ROTORVO-490035 format. One record per residue: residue number from 0; x negated, y, z negated of N, C-alpha, C in turn; residue in one letter. Coordinates in pm, 1 decimal. Atoms other than C-alpha are relative to their C-alpha. Layout:
N
(NUM; (X; Y; Z); (X; Y; Z); (X; Y; Z); 'A') ...
This chain:
73
(0; (-45.4; -137.1; -3.1); (-702.8; -2993.5; 196.2); (108.6; 17.5; 106.2); 'M') (1; (-111.7; -23.8; -90.8); (-391.2; -2864.9; 366.5); (-35.9; 106.4; 103.1); 'S') (2; (20.4; -98.6; -105.2); (-395.6; -2676.3; 696.5); (118.3; 94.2; 14.0); 'N') (3; (-116.5; -87.8; -7.9); (-64.7; -2503.1; 627.7); (-40.7; 141.4; -38.4); 'T') (4; (35.9; -138.2; 30.8); (-85.0; -2123.8; 626.6); (42.7; 39.2; -140.7); 'P') (5; (-30.8; -50.6; 133.9); (-95.5; -1957.0; 288.5); (94.0; 119.6; 15.4); 'R') (6; (-93.2; -112.6; -6.7); (198.7; -1723.5; 234.1); (-21.3; 88.5; -122.1); 'T') (7; (20.7; -97.0; 106.2); (141.6; -1411.9; 31.8); (88.2; 119.8; 29.9); 'Q') (8; (-88.9; -114.5; -18.1); (390.5; -1132.3; -20.3); (-81.4; 129.1; -5.4); 'K') (9; (68.0; -129.3; 10.1); (287.1; -771.7; 36.9); (15.0; 57.9; -140.2); 'P') (10; (1.1; -60.7; 133.8); (199.9; -582.5; -279.7); (100.5; 114.7; -10.5); 'R') (11; (-90.9; -114.4; -3.2); (410.7; -281.1; -177.0); (102.2; -18.9; 111.0); 'F') (12; (-107.6; 3.3; -99.1); (732.8; -234.6; 20.7); (27.9; 142.9; 45.4); 'Q') (13; (-39.6; -134.3; -42.6); (854.7; 59.3; 229.6); (92.4; 64.0; -104.6); 'P') (14; (-77.7; -72.4; 101.0); (998.5; 321.4; -4.9); (-68.9; 7.5; -134.9); 'G') (15; (72.8; -5.8; 127.2); (754.5; 251.5; -289.6); (-79.4; 129.9; -9.2); 'D') (16; (78.8; -120.2; 27.2); (600.8; 563.1; -443.0); (-135.7; -44.9; -52.6); 'H') (17; (135.0; 44.2; 33.6); (222.6; 525.8; -466.4); (-93.4; 119.4; -16.3); 'V') (18; (108.3; -96.7; 10.1); (-93.8; 715.5; -556.7); (-126.4; -67.1; 51.4); 'A') (19; (125.7; 51.1; -53.9); (-430.7; 675.1; -386.8); (-103.1; -3.7; -112.8); 'V') (20; (94.5; 17.1; 111.3); (-699.2; 542.3; -622.1); (-146.6; 1.9; 41.5); 'T') (21; (139.5; 5.7; -44.5); (-1014.5; 540.0; -407.1); (-63.4; 138.9; 1.1); 'I') (22; (69.1; -129.1; -9.3); (-1278.4; 814.2; -413.9); (11.6; 57.2; 141.4); 'P') (23; (-3.6; -64.4; -130.9); (-1268.2; 1066.3; -131.0); (110.5; 103.1; 9.9); 'G') (24; (-94.6; -109.5; -22.7); (-1034.5; 1319.8; 23.7); (142.9; -34.3; -40.0); 'V') (25; (-136.6; 40.2; 34.6); (-720.5; 1117.0; -54.1); (18.3; -29.3; -148.5); 'Y') (26; (-5.9; 35.9; 142.7); (-802.6; 1053.1; -423.6); (110.9; 75.9; -72.3); 'R') (27; (-109.0; -53.7; 83.0); (-499.7; 1108.6; -652.3); (116.3; 58.9; 79.8); 'D') (28; (-115.7; -46.3; -77.0); (-273.0; 1207.9; -361.8); (111.6; -102.7; -13.8); 'K') (29; (-116.1; 86.7; 14.8); (77.3; 1067.8; -384.8); (82.4; 0.1; 127.1); 'Q') (30; (-84.5; 8.2; -117.1); (321.3; 953.2; -123.3); (91.8; -120.6; -6.6); 'G') (31; (-96.4; 109.1; -10.3); (569.6; 692.2; -5.0); (-47.0; -95.9; 109.9); 'V') (32; (34.0; 101.0; -99.7); (493.4; 366.4; 175.4); (107.3; 3.0; 108.9); 'V') (33; (-94.5; -5.0; -111.2); (651.9; 389.1; 520.9); (-4.5; -124.8; 86.6); 'T') (34; (14.0; 117.6; -85.7); (519.9; 74.6; 688.5); (-100.6; -96.2; -62.0); 'D') (35; (90.3; 104.7; 46.6); (355.1; -254.7; 598.4); (-42.2; -80.7; 121.8); 'V') (36; (47.4; 76.5; -114.9); (134.0; -418.7; 861.0); (-19.1; -146.0; -39.1); 'S') (37; (16.5; 143.5; 24.5); (137.2; -796.0; 886.8); (-147.5; -36.1; 11.2); 'E') (38; (141.0; 40.5; -7.7); (-200.3; -957.2; 816.8); (-24.0; -86.5; 123.0); 'P') (39; (36.0; 75.7; -118.7); (-377.3; -1104.9; 1117.8); (-104.5; -105.7; -35.2); 'L') (40; (89.9; 109.1; 31.9); (-529.1; -1426.0; 983.4); (-85.6; 19.6; -122.8); 'G') (41; (84.4; -23.7; 116.5); (-701.6; -1262.0; 689.2); (79.5; 18.6; -128.9); 'D') (42; (-89.7; -11.5; 114.6); (-400.9; -1238.4; 455.2); (-9.3; 135.6; -69.4); 'F') (43; (14.5; -133.1; 58.5); (-470.8; -867.4; 398.8); (101.4; 94.0; 65.0); 'V') (44; (-98.1; -96.6; -48.8); (-180.8; -624.8; 432.1); (-60.8; 139.8; -1.0); 'Y') (45; (35.9; -141.8; 0.1); (-230.5; -259.1; 522.2); (129.9; 77.7; -12.9); 'K') (46; (-118.8; -78.3; 32.5); (10.1; 11.0; 409.6); (-13.8; 141.5; 55.5); 'Y') (47; (-5.6; -137.0; -50.8); (100.7; 329.8; 595.8); (73.3; 82.1; -104.6); 'R') (48; (-55.6; -82.8; 107.0); (168.5; 606.2; 343.7); (19.8; 142.4; 51.4); 'V') (49; (-29.9; -140.1; -28.8); (339.3; 940.6; 407.0); (-28.7; 77.0; -127.7); 'Q') (50; (40.6; -74.5; 118.8); (165.9; 1174.6; 163.0); (85.8; 124.5; -17.6); 'L') (51; (-85.4; -115.0; 30.4); (341.0; 1464.5; -7.9); (-44.4; 126.4; 72.3); 'T') (52; (46.1; -118.4; -73.7); (124.6; 1714.3; 184.6); (36.9; -5.7; 148.4); 'D') (53; (-46.7; 11.6; -137.4); (282.5; 1591.9; 510.5); (-86.5; -87.3; 89.1); 'G') (54; (85.7; 87.7; -79.2); (-9.0; 1381.9; 633.3); (35.2; -145.1; -28.2); 'T') (55; (-18.3; 140.8; 27.5); (-3.6; 1007.3; 663.3); (-130.2; -72.4; 29.4); 'S') (56; (123.4; 76.8; -13.0); (-280.5; 749.0; 634.7); (29.6; -145.1; -34.3); 'A') (57; (-14.1; 143.6; 25.5); (-328.7; 373.8; 613.1); (-100.1; -43.6; -105.0); 'T') (58; (83.6; 46.2; 111.2); (-465.2; 200.3; 303.4); (17.6; -149.4; -22.0); 'F') (59; (-12.5; 136.7; 49.4); (-535.5; -146.6; 169.3); (70.5; 6.0; -135.6); 'F') (60; (-72.7; 3.9; 126.0); (-333.1; -254.2; -134.7); (-83.0; 38.1; -121.2); 'G') (61; (83.8; -30.0; 116.4); (-628.2; -225.7; -373.5); (-35.2; 148.5; -8.3); 'F') (62; (27.7; -143.2; -0.2); (-660.4; 143.3; -277.6); (118.0; 82.0; -50.7); 'E') (63; (-122.6; -67.6; 41.6); (-310.7; 223.9; -406.5); (46.0; -47.4; -137.1); 'L') (64; (-62.7; 32.8; 128.9); (-133.1; 232.3; -741.3); (148.6; 29.1; 12.6); 'R') (65; (-145.2; -14.7; -9.8); (243.3; 183.6; -765.5); (49.4; 96.1; -106.7); 'N') (66; (-58.4; -96.6; 93.4); (413.9; 483.7; -923.3); (145.6; -32.2; -29.9); 'L') (67; (-140.9; 33.2; 17.8); (764.1; 340.8; -884.9); (23.5; -76.8; -128.8); 'S') (68; (-19.5; 80.7; 119.4); (715.1; 93.4; -1169.1); (-37.6; 72.0; -127.7); 'E') (69; (40.4; -73.9; 117.7); (576.1; 359.4; -1403.5); (95.0; 113.4; -35.6); 'N') (70; (-95.7; -107.7; 26.1); (877.0; 593.3; -1390.1); (72.6; -22.6; -131.4); 'K') (71; (-78.3; 5.9; 123.9); (1049.8; 674.4; -1716.4); (124.7; 84.9; 15.2); 'T') (72; (-126.9; -72.3; -12.5); (1405.0; 794.6; -1759.2); (-2.4; 128.7; -77.7); 'A') 
């Protein structure tokens, strides 16, 4: 087995439009990714999202859905 670090790209980039998919107070809220945190040994990125209501929160990638790729002209 190799000891080289595994490289994985973040699922979202700053500027991506996303919706929150997890149950709770943020469910179905939409916003824009403003920051992507580098994983610290666990290969898990966290995403800071500025929501349309003016608040911001941090989420894991599996808690978000990309709205940018679903836009239609």
